[in-house]
C-alpha positions as CSV (number, residue, x, y, z in Angstrom):
1,M,88.0,9.0,-9.5
2,D,86.6,8.5,-6.0
3,E,84.5,5.4,-6.4
4,Q,82.7,6.2,-3.1
5,N,81.0,9.1,-4.9
6,V,79.7,7.2,-7.9
7,K,75.9,7.5,-7.9
8,I,73.3,5.2,-9.2
9,E,70.1,6.7,-10.6
10,V,67.2,4.4,-11.4
11,C,64.7,4.9,-14.1
12,T,61.2,4.2,-12.7
13,G,57.8,4.0,-14.2
14,S,55.6,3.5,-11.1
15,A,55.2,4.4,-7.4
16,E,56.1,0.8,-6.4
17,S,59.3,0.9,-8.5
18,V,60.4,4.1,-6.7
19,L,59.8,2.4,-3.3
20,T,61.8,-0.6,-4.5
21,A,64.7,1.6,-5.7
22,Q,64.7,3.3,-2.3
23,K,64.7,0.1,-0.4
24,A,67.6,-1.3,-2.6
25,G,69.7,1.7,-1.7
26,A,69.7,3.8,-5.0
27,D,70.9,7.3,-4.8
28,R,68.1,8.9,-6.9
29,V,65.3,8.0,-9.2
30,E,64.1,9.4,-12.5
31,L,60.3,9.3,-12.2
32,C,58.5,8.7,-15.5
33,S,55.4,7.0,-16.9
34,D,55.3,4.6,-19.9
35,L,58.8,3.3,-20.0
36,F,57.8,1.3,-23.1
37,E,57.9,4.6,-24.9
38,G,61.2,5.7,-23.4
39,G,59.6,7.5,-20.5
40,L,56.9,10.2,-20.4
41,T,55.8,12.7,-17.7
42,P,54.5,10.9,-14.7
43,S,51.0,11.3,-13.3
44,V,50.2,13.9,-10.7
45,G,48.8,11.2,-8.4
46,T,52.0,9.1,-8.6
47,F,54.2,12.0,-7.8
48,L,52.0,13.3,-4.9
49,Y,51.7,9.8,-3.4
50,L,55.5,9.4,-3.4
51,K,56.0,12.8,-1.8
52,E,54.1,11.3,1.1
53,H,55.6,7.9,1.2
54,A,59.2,8.1,-0.2
55,S,62.3,10.1,0.8
56,I,64.6,9.2,-2.1
57,P,65.4,12.2,-4.4
58,M,63.1,12.2,-7.5
59,N,64.0,13.9,-10.7
60,I,60.9,14.3,-12.8
61,M,60.6,13.5,-16.5
62,I,59.0,16.3,-18.6
63,R,58.0,14.7,-21.9
64,P,54.5,15.2,-23.1
65,R,54.4,12.5,-25.7
66,A,56.3,9.7,-27.3
67,G,58.2,10.1,-30.6
68,D,60.7,12.8,-31.5
69,F,61.8,15.7,-29.4
70,C,60.7,18.5,-31.6
71,Y,57.6,20.0,-30.0
72,S,54.7,22.1,-31.1
73,S,53.9,25.4,-29.4
74,V,51.0,23.6,-27.6
75,E,53.3,20.8,-26.4
76,F,55.9,23.3,-25.2
77,D,53.3,25.2,-23.2
78,V,52.3,21.9,-21.6
79,M,55.9,21.3,-20.7
80,K,56.2,24.7,-19.0
81,K,53.1,24.1,-16.9
82,E,54.5,20.7,-15.9
83,V,57.8,22.1,-14.9
84,R,56.1,24.7,-12.7
85,F,53.8,22.2,-11.1
86,F,56.5,19.6,-10.2
87,K,58.9,22.4,-9.0
88,E,56.2,24.0,-6.8
89,N,55.3,20.6,-5.3
90,G,58.7,19.4,-4.2
91,A,60.5,17.7,-7.1
92,S,64.2,17.2,-6.6
93,G,65.1,18.0,-10.2
94,I,63.7,18.4,-13.7
95,V,64.5,16.2,-16.7
96,F,63.8,17.2,-20.3
97,G,65.2,17.4,-23.8
98,I,64.2,19.6,-26.8
99,L,65.7,19.6,-30.3
100,T,65.3,21.7,-33.4
101,P,64.1,20.0,-36.6
102,D,67.7,19.8,-37.9
103,G,68.9,17.7,-34.9
104,E,70.5,20.4,-32.8
105,I,69.8,21.4,-29.1
106,D,67.0,23.9,-29.0
107,M,68.8,26.6,-27.1
108,E,66.0,29.1,-26.8
109,R,63.4,26.7,-25.5
110,S,65.8,24.8,-23.3
111,E,66.9,28.1,-21.7
112,E,63.2,28.9,-21.0
113,L,62.6,25.6,-19.3
114,I,65.8,25.8,-17.3
115,S,64.8,29.3,-16.1
116,L,61.5,27.9,-14.9
117,A,63.1,24.9,-13.2
118,R,65.7,26.8,-11.2
119,P,66.9,26.5,-8.5
120,L,66.3,22.8,-9.1
121,P,69.1,20.8,-11.0
122,V,68.3,20.1,-14.6
123,T,69.1,16.9,-16.6
124,F,69.0,16.9,-20.4
125,H,67.8,13.4,-21.3
126,R,68.6,11.1,-24.2
127,A,67.3,13.5,-26.8
128,F,71.0,14.3,-26.7
129,D,71.6,11.0,-28.5
130,M,69.4,12.2,-31.4
131,T,71.7,15.2,-32.1
132,R,74.2,15.4,-35.0
133,N,77.4,15.8,-32.9
134,A,77.9,14.7,-29.3
135,F,80.8,17.1,-28.6
136,I,79.2,20.2,-30.1
137,S,75.9,19.3,-28.2
138,L,77.8,18.9,-25.0
139,E,79.3,22.4,-25.3
140,K,75.8,23.8,-25.9
141,L,74.4,22.2,-22.8
142,I,77.4,23.6,-20.8
143,A,76.6,27.0,-22.2
144,L,73.1,26.6,-20.9
145,S,74.4,25.6,-17.5
146,V,72.7,22.2,-17.6
147,D,73.7,20.1,-14.6
148,R,73.7,16.7,-16.2
149,V,73.2,14.9,-19.5
150,L,71.9,11.4,-19.8
151,T,73.4,9.7,-22.8
152,S,74.4,6.4,-24.4
153,G,77.0,8.1,-26.5
154,L,74.8,8.5,-29.6
155,E,74.5,4.7,-29.9
156,T,71.8,2.2,-29.1
157,S,73.5,1.2,-25.8
158,V,76.2,2.4,-23.4
159,L,78.5,-0.4,-24.4
160,E,78.3,0.5,-28.1
161,G,78.8,4.2,-27.3
162,A,81.5,3.6,-24.6
163,D,84.4,5.2,-26.6
164,T,82.4,8.4,-27.2
165,L,81.1,8.4,-23.6
166,R,84.6,8.1,-22.2
167,K,85.7,11.1,-24.3
168,L,82.6,13.0,-23.3
169,V,83.4,12.5,-19.6
170,K,86.9,13.7,-20.2
171,N,85.8,16.7,-22.2
172,A,83.2,17.6,-19.6
173,G,85.6,17.9,-16.8
174,G,83.8,19.4,-13.9
175,R,81.5,21.6,-16.1
176,I,78.7,19.1,-16.4
177,I,77.9,15.5,-15.3
178,V,77.9,13.0,-18.1
179,M,75.6,10.1,-16.9
180,P,75.7,7.0,-19.1
181,G,72.4,5.2,-19.5
182,C,70.8,2.5,-21.6
183,G,71.6,-1.2,-21.5
184,I,73.5,-1.1,-18.2
185,N,72.8,-4.3,-16.2
186,E,74.3,-6.4,-13.4
187,R,76.5,-8.3,-16.0
188,N,78.2,-5.4,-17.6
189,F,78.1,-2.7,-14.9
190,S,81.6,-3.2,-13.6
191,K,83.1,-3.3,-17.1
192,I,81.2,-0.1,-18.1
193,K,82.2,1.7,-14.9
194,N,85.9,0.8,-15.3
195,L,85.9,1.7,-19.0
196,I,84.0,5.0,-18.9
197,Q,84.9,6.4,-15.5
198,A,81.8,8.4,-15.0
199,K,80.5,9.7,-11.7
200,E,76.9,8.7,-12.2
201,Y,75.1,5.9,-14.0
202,H,71.5,5.5,-15.0
203,V,69.9,2.0,-14.8
204,S,66.4,0.5,-14.9
205,M,66.9,-3.1,-13.6
206,S,63.4,-4.0,-14.5
207,S,61.8,-7.4,-14.4
208,S,58.3,-8.7,-15.4
209,T,55.8,-10.2,-13.1
210,A,52.6,-11.9,-14.0
211,S,49.3,-10.0,-13.8
212,R,47.0,-10.8,-10.9
213,M,44.1,-11.2,-13.4
214,I,42.6,-14.6,-13.4
215,Y,40.2,-14.0,-16.2
216,R,42.1,-12.9,-19.4
217,G,40.1,-11.8,-22.3
218,H,41.4,-11.4,-25.9
219,V,41.2,-7.6,-26.1
220,S,44.4,-5.5,-26.0
221,M,44.5,-1.8,-24.9
222,G,47.4,-0.9,-27.2
223,G,48.2,-0.7,-31.0
224,M,49.8,-3.4,-33.1
225,L,53.1,-3.0,-31.3
226,R,52.3,-3.6,-27.7
227,Q,53.4,-5.2,-24.5
228,D,51.7,-8.3,-23.0
229,E,48.6,-7.0,-21.1
230,F,49.2,-9.6,-18.4
231,S,52.9,-9.0,-17.7
232,I,53.8,-6.1,-15.4
233,A,57.2,-4.5,-15.6
234,S,58.7,-3.0,-12.5
235,T,62.1,-2.4,-10.8
236,S,63.8,-5.6,-9.6
237,Q,65.1,-5.1,-6.1
238,E,67.4,-8.1,-6.4
239,R,69.0,-6.9,-9.7
240,L,69.3,-3.3,-8.4
241,E,70.9,-4.5,-5.2
242,T,73.5,-6.5,-7.2
243,V,74.5,-3.4,-9.2
244,I,74.7,-1.2,-6.0
245,S,76.9,-3.9,-4.4
246,L,79.1,-4.0,-7.5
247,N,79.4,-0.2,-7.3
248,R,80.7,-0.3,-3.8
249,Q,83.4,-2.9,-4.5
């Protein structure tokens, strides 16, 4: 593998994180909202702002809600409208994942979204990790001409799924890009890269900063399971630069 061609994609949940990723030297970002829920479709305002102020390629998450990846007809119509909007307004690529109730790739709906997205490249996200069989699912994505699949090897993290990921990379050959993601950090990146031998890796490299609020009331805006209202998560330039430096060694 030509290590010079190994790419780093950064999962970002805000305009500021995208600008940080660009400054750190990332190859591409996946633009989302609500990373606490695993990433949802970003806001129109965030995307349009970045089209004016950033030059880094942006692949756009199309995910209308948190939870599973089996969508109603209403949700699917929303997804189609989002694909059209982001494509028409200059997205670099489209990211989505749709499953059937029995844990298989939804071929019909995936094909429809792919058709709407073209000629943009398409990534099938970690809905892949909720399918029954990684290798059967990989062949289905190849049949759909999906460009890239983001996966942790059907495990909670890339390290746990490393054996499966290595096999997926080998089986994929040049037919689809297998991009490991979930739990990659500056401490384990070199080990993961050497073990899996993928051409692209998906990282977040986030850190928390304190809110600028001086007055802090007792009310929370979320449900029972929630983040600290006065801690802001964003991409860490220092952590990301460390991973990019390791990638170039």
